[in-house]
N, C-alpha and C positions, 0 to 999 in steps of 0.2 A: 511241594502240600505245606500249606500254612498251617502252623502251630494252632491246636485248639486251646479254648479258652477254658477258665475254670468255674467251676460251680462251686460257690462260696454257701456253707451251710450259716446261716446268720440266726442267731439271737435275738428273744425281744422280751421285755420286760413280762412279769407274771401279770401284772395290773396296770392301770392305767395312771392313777395314784402312787407317786413319788417312787413308781418299781426301776426308773432305768439308774438306779446310781449302784446298779450292781452289776452294770456292764464294761468291760475294761475299756480304754479308749482304744486300742488297736482295733477293737469291732468298729468302733465310731468311722476309722478311720477307714477301713476297707469300705464302708458303706461308701464314701465319701470320695472313692475311686472308681464305683459304678454307677449305672447309666441304665441296666435293666435289671427288672427283678420278677422275681414269681413267687407270689402271693395267694394261702387260702381265701384272704377275702383282699381287695386291692384298697379298697377305700381302709381299713385299720392299718395297712401298708405304707399309705400314704402319708398316715397322720404320725408314724412313730416314725418314717425317715426324717421328716419334718422336724422333729424334736432334738435330733442329731444335727441339723442346723448343715444340712448340705450344702456344699457349696452352688450347685444348681438350681434353678426354682423348679419345685414338683411339676410343674406343665409340661419340661425337658426330659422328665424321665419316664421310661415306659413300663407298664406293671400288668403280667400277663396272670391271670386269675385261675385259679385250679377249681372251676365248677363242676360241681359234681353231676349235672346234666351232660358232660361234654366225657366221652371216654379216654380212659386215661392213655389210649395209644395214641390218642388225638394230642395228648401235651406232648410228646417228643417232639413236636412242631417247634415249641418253647425251647428247647435246648437249641433249634436251628444257628443261633446266632455264637454259640459257644462252636459248634462243629467249626463257625468260620471266622474263629481265633477271638472273641467276645468273653469278658469275664460275664459271670452273672450271677445273681446275691437271691438265695432261697429263703424266706422267711414263713413262721409258722405265726398263727396267731396267738398265742404266749408261749414262752418257752423256749424246747430246741426243734429244729427243723426235722422230721422223720421220725420222732417219738411220740407215740399216740398222735399221728400227723397224717394226713393225706401227701403231705412231700416226701414222703419216705417211696410214693413211686417215680418220682421226678430222681430221687436218687438211682435207683432203680434202671431208668433209664442212661442215666447220665453214664453208670460202670457201663451197659451195656455199649453206648456210641465209645465209651475210651476215653470218657474228658473226667478231668482229674477232679475230685472232691476235696472239697476244705472245710472241715468242722472247726469252728470258731468256738470258745467258752463263753457261755453264758447259764443264767439258771436251767434247771429242770429240778418241777415241781416234784417228780418222783423220786430224784434223788436227794433232795435235799429233804423230802420228808422220812424218807429211809434215814438218812443222816441220824436226826434229831430223834427220831421214834425211841431208840432203845433197843429194837429187834433187830434180828438176824440179816447182816448187811453181807454175810458171805455166800448165804442162799436164800434168793428170793424170786419171786414170780408176781410180773404186773399183769393184769387183765384189762384192764381200760373200764370199760362201763359193764355192770352189771344188765339183767333183766330189768325192762322198763316196767313191768309188768309186779303191781304191787305181791301176787300171792305168788310168784316166782322168786321174788329178792329174798325171803328166807331160806329156800333151798340152796340157792346159789348161796349164802353167806355160811350153811351149813356142810353145803358142800366144800369150801375153800378152808373152812374150820377143820375137817377132816385131813386135809392136805396138806394143814400147818403142821397137826398134831402127826404128822406118819412120816412126814418127811422133815420136821425140825425147820421148816422153810416159813418166812414171811411173807405173804398174802397183800400185793397192794392192789388197790380198786380206785375209781373215780366215780361221780355220779355227777350230773348235770344239778349245776348249784340249786335249781328251785326243788328240786326232789332230796337235799342232803335230808332234809328232817323224816322223811318217809322212812330212808336207807337207815338214820340213826336208830330207828325205833323200830325197824323189824332185828336189827344186830341187837339191842337190847333185849329183846323178845326170845328170838332161838340161839344166840349162841349161850356158852355156858361159861359160868360165874368166873371162870380161873383162867379164862381167854383175856389173853390182852389185846386190847384195840386203842387206835391213835388215831385222833382227828386230827389233821394237819391243814389251816386254813388261811390264806392269805401272805403265803410264804413271802418273805421280803419285802413286803408292805407293811403300812404302822400298824395297822390292825391283825398282825400276823398272832398265831394260836395254834400252839401244839403241846397236846396235851397224851400221856399215856397211860392208861390205868386200866384193871379188870374190868369183865364186863361186873361184874359184882361190885367193884367200888362204882364205876360209871351210873350205876342203878341209883347208888345216894346221892349222887353229884348233880346240882342244878345245872344244866346242859347252857353255853353262849349261845348268839344269836347265830344259826345256822343257814340261813334262808340267803338265797343268790350268793354265797360266800366259794368261789375258788376253792375246792377242797380235795385232798388225797385222804383215803383210809386205810389204815393196816392191819392188819390183826396177826396176830401167833399165840 
């Protein structure tokens, strides 16, 4: 019986503008030894792999896409090469695969098939935001996206505020970048003056912005540009 290949979880920059400097050289070394990749979007993955100066032409590499129109059980076919002894790289659109990312299903399938999973070091916007927020890093919960409906966001935020107060726990969440303003507007409207609120944007990028204030202080502060800037929000 042939030895199975490995599934490498390859981190990617958090933004296209000068974001690659945070990736260790050994990550690029691993990439250069791979011919097979699984990615949320093949186009983005190809562009990133090209920036690493892969020794092979991009056209010689194989990319399988985590298309939402395909049942995730069909994704198991993407791991057939690993079952045959070939290593595969899994990439997220930004940051670490499997964290707030559909790649988690591929990792799950890899474990079910007895394929070794190897996580590589790279930027996680969630952990970077938590580190820089000054909030509780021993007990925290990441909620992903809140409701896209404006009339429900306020209720979601109040619920997280209550969870933070009850468990003394940091609450983290994200928003589609073009709705950042709507979320922050609701936060300032419904949260208590004493609740601490952190806005962490463009992490690891030239325009990085991380500021924590109480809601009362935020209400007196001129906000930076929020529109279309990748952000993590935290409250406690």
